[in-house]
Every structure is written in structure tokens, then in C-alpha cells.
N, C-alpha and C positions, 0 to 999 in steps of 0.2 A: 436523363442523367448521364448516359454514356456520351451523348453529343456534347454536353457541357464539358465533361472531363477531357474530351479529345481536342477541343478547340480553344478553350480559355485556360491557358496554362498559368496565368499570374494571379489567380483568385486566392484571396486569403480569408474571405468571409462568405459563408453559404447559409442561406435561409430557405427552409422548405416548410410550407404551411399547408395543412389539410390535403396532403397528397396521399390518399389512402392506397394508391397502387404502387407507391415506392417500395421496393423490396430490398432485402439485404444485399443482393447482387449489385444494385446501382450504387449504394452507399459504400460498399467495399471497394468498388472501382474508383469512386471519388477519393477515398482515403489513400489509395495507392498513387493516384495522379497528383495529389496536392499535399505532399508531406509538410509543407510550410503553412498549412491551414491554421489560422489563429482563432477563428470564431465559427461555431456551428450551431445553428438554430433549427430545430426540428419540432414542428407542432402537429400533433394529432396524426402521426404516421403509424398506424396501428399494426402494420405488417412487419415492422422492424423488430429484430430480436437482439440478443446479446452478441451474436456473431458480427453484426455490423459495427456496434460500438467498440467491441474489442479490436476490430480492424482499425477503426479511427484512432484508438489509443496507442496502438503499436506503430502506426505509420506517421501520425500527426502529433509527435511528442511535444511540440511547442504550443499546443492548444491552450488558449487563455480563457475562452468563454464557451460554455456548453449549456445549451438549453434544450431539454428533452420533454417538453410540456405534453402530457397525456400520451406518452409512449408506453402503453400498459404492459407490454411483454418484456420490458427491460427489467433485469433483476440485479441483485448484489454483485453478481459475477462481472457485470459491465463496469461498475464503479470501483471495484477493487483493481481492475485493469487500468481504468482511467487514472486513478490516484497513483498507481505504481509508475506509470509511464509519463503522464502529463503533470509533472510536479510544478509547472509554472501556472497552473489554473488559478484564475482570479475570480471567475464568476460561474456559479453552478445553479441551474434552475431545473428541478425535477418535479415540478408541480403535477399532482394527480398520478404519480408513479406509485401505484398501490402495492407493488411487490417489493419495493426496497425496504430495508430494515436498518437498524442501528449499525449493522456491520458495514454498510456502504459509507455512512457518514463518519464513522470512526476512522475508516481507512483514508477518507478524504482529509480529515483533520490531521492525521499523522504525517501524510506525505505532501499535502498541498497547503503548507503553512502560510502562504501568502494570500489565501482566499480572502476576498473583500466583500463578496455578495453571495448569499445562500437563500434559495427559495424552495420551500418544502410544503407547499399548499396541499392539504389533505393527504399527506403521507401518513397513513394510519398507524404504521408500525414504528414510527420514530418516537423515542422517549427521551427522558432526561439524560440517559447514559451517553448518547452521541452528542447532544447539544452541549453538555458540559465538557466533552472532549474538544469540540469546536472552540469553546471559550478559552480553553487553556493553551491550545496550539495555534489557533488563528486569531491572534490578538489584534490584528489590523482590520477585523471585520467591520464593515460600514453599513451593510444592509442585511437584515435577517427577517425573513417572512415565514412565519410558522402558522399561518391561518388554518384553523380547524385541525391542528395536530392535537388531538384531544388528550393525549397521554402526557403532554408537557405540564409541569408544575412550576411553582415558584423557584425551586432549586436550580432549574436551568437558567431562568432569567436573572436571578441574583448572580449566578456565576458569570453570565454574559456581561452584566453591568460592571462587575469588578475587574474583569480581564480585558474586555473590549471597550475601552473608554472613549474611543473615537467613533462609536456607533452613531449613525446619522438617521437611519430609518428602521423602525421596528413595527412589525405587523403581528399582533396576537389575537386577531379577530376570531371569535368562537373557540378560543382556548379556555374552556369553561372552568378549569381548575386554578387559573391565575387569580391572585388576590392583590390587595394593596401592597403587600410585601415586595412584590416584583417591581411595581411602578415607583415605590419609594426608593428602592435601590437604584433603579435607572435614573431617577431624578437627581440623586446625589453623586453619581459616578459618571454619567453620560450627559453632561450639560451642553454638549454640542448637538443634541438630538434635534432633528428638523421635522421628522414625520413619525407620528404615533397613532396606531390603529388598535384600539381595544374594544371595538364594537362587540356587543353581546357578551362581554365579560361581566357578568352580573354580580360578582363579588367585589367589584371596584366601588369605592366610596369617595366622598369628598376629601378624606384624609390624604389620599395619594394624588388626586387631581390638583388640589391646592399646592402641594409640593412640586409637582411637575411643572406647573405654570410659574412657580416662583423661581426655580432653578434653571429650567430649560426655556429661557425667554426667547430663544431663536426659533421656536416651533413655528412651522409654516403650515402644517396639516395635522389636524387632530380629529379623530373619529371616536365619538362616544355613543354611537348608536346602541340603543337598548341597554345602556348602563343604568339600570332602573333605580339605583341607590344614589345617583347624583342629584344634588339640589342646587338652589340658587347660589350658595357659597362658592361652589366650583366655578360657575359662570362669571361671577364677579371677579374672582382671582384671575381667570383667563383674560377677561376684558382689560384688567388693570395691567397685567404683566406681559402678555404675549402680543406685542404690538406688530410683529411681523406675520401674524397669522393670515393665511390666504384661504384656507378651507377648514370649516368647522361643521361637524355633523352631530346633532343632538336628537335625532329622530328616535322617538320611543322613550325619551327620558321624561317620564310623566310627572316627576316631582318638580320640574322647572316651571316657574311662573312666566306668563307672557310678558309681564312688565320687565323682567330681567332680560328676557330674550330680545327685547327691543331696546335694551340699554344703549344709551347714546355713546358710551365708551367704545362699543364695537364699531360704530360708524366712524370713529376718529382714528382707528387703526389705519395708518397710511397705506399699507400694502395689502389690506384685505380685499380679496377678489370675489370669492365665492363663500357664502355662508348658507349652509343647509340647516335651517331651523324649522322643526315642525311645530310652528306656533299653533296651528289649527288643532293639534292633538293634545294641547296642555290647557289646564284651567286658567282662566283670566285672573 
């Protein structure tokens, strides 16, 4: 890290993956050497603490993209500093950051109102409170990944749908409290949606899937894995309306019949590339 900072002075993007030996000292030095840094991606660097991220925030105030995937020692203190100093932030990924709470995301929403992409996979302490704040302040949000944020309810997603109407990608996999109310609201407000993942959301039924396929006809990726209350009516609606679909997963949807899964209308979708259909697990 010290060698990089001393010899490559024009760097604006840095990616560090699986470097368990990287310490605060190295990253703090980087932050001081590259005040014009725009993008920082750090994956699985478990030695880093708030000290390094605070240094990044105070020196690299033009930061636009920050990815701290599985940096488990980072807390709310870091994101309060990031939000305060890096107000041009467009993309934030804090997947598997188990210590952050609503305090972080509320601060981001208040100061980084231009945010376009937010990933919070398995952030166990994130609730409706902060997501609703994101929805009202960051109305240009295009990507939201809340996979396995089990505290999230329909209130968050309905608010997102009403305020963030340009949303293109939504991941709610394993958000077990989500019901048809969320997807119906998304379908009527976010008609430009291209990717939807509601795998293992077992409260979802045909009512919302038929609507999403009717209004969000530009869908390219749809994951319905283990949505156990989906039946043939949903698949027929998807086949009829979502002609741009490239990826469809219905693994574990046991109420689907194999005849509909083999429906010729899927084969006629001109841009369909990958269809993951567990035909072997459903009755003929």
C-alpha cells in the first residue's frame, strides 16, 4: 500500500480484495496521498476500523463510490463522517457490515441526497426508519439491495416506490415480512423497473406478480425462488407481458405445473437468455 501511494499519483479508483493484512496505517496513508480519489472498493479486509474510513472521508471529500463489503469492524462513526464530508456520494455498498444501524443510513440520506445505489445485504440492524428516510431524501435512487434485512416491512418499500420512481433494480430476497402490498406499489409507481428479486418472500402471491408483469414490462431479471404461493396464473402473465426477460428463476415454486413452465410463449421472448426453471421439482 505504501509503495502504491508513493509511486502512482494519478489514481482515482482503488480496489482491495481479500487482503486480510491491510491495516489502518496503509489506508490512512492512501487517503492522504490521493485526495482526489473517486472510488474505493474494499472487500473482506477485517483489520480495518473506523480510523481508516474517517481518514478517507476527511481527505477524499469528492468520493463518489464506496464499497466496504464484509468490513466487520466498521461502525456508525465511519458513515456519519462519510456522509458529512463526502456529500457527492453516488454509490454505497456496506453488505455484511453487521455493526451499522439506522443512524448510518439516516445520516447518508440527509447529506448524500444524490445517492443512486445502496446495498445493505444482511445489515441486521437496518429497519424501516432509515429506508423511509432514504426514500424521501434520495429520490434519484436507482438500485436498492436489502437482501436479508429481516426488519424491513411493506412501509419501507411502499415509501420507496412512491418517492423513487426511477428505481431500476430492487432486491428483497429473504425479506420475510414483505407482502403483496410492496410489489403492487412498486408495479404502479416504478414502471421502469428492470430487475426484481423477491426470492423466499413467501407472502407474495399471484396478485402482485400479475400486476408487476403487467406494468413493468421492461423487466429483464425476475427471481421468484421459493415464492411458494405463486401458481400458473403468474407464469402466464409473465410470459405474455415481459418480452424482454433474460433471467427467470422459479426454483421451489411447487404450485407451478410443468406444462406452463414449458409454455411456448417463453420461447418466443426475443431477448430471453437464461431461464432457471426447476421443472424436475414440480408435478407434471
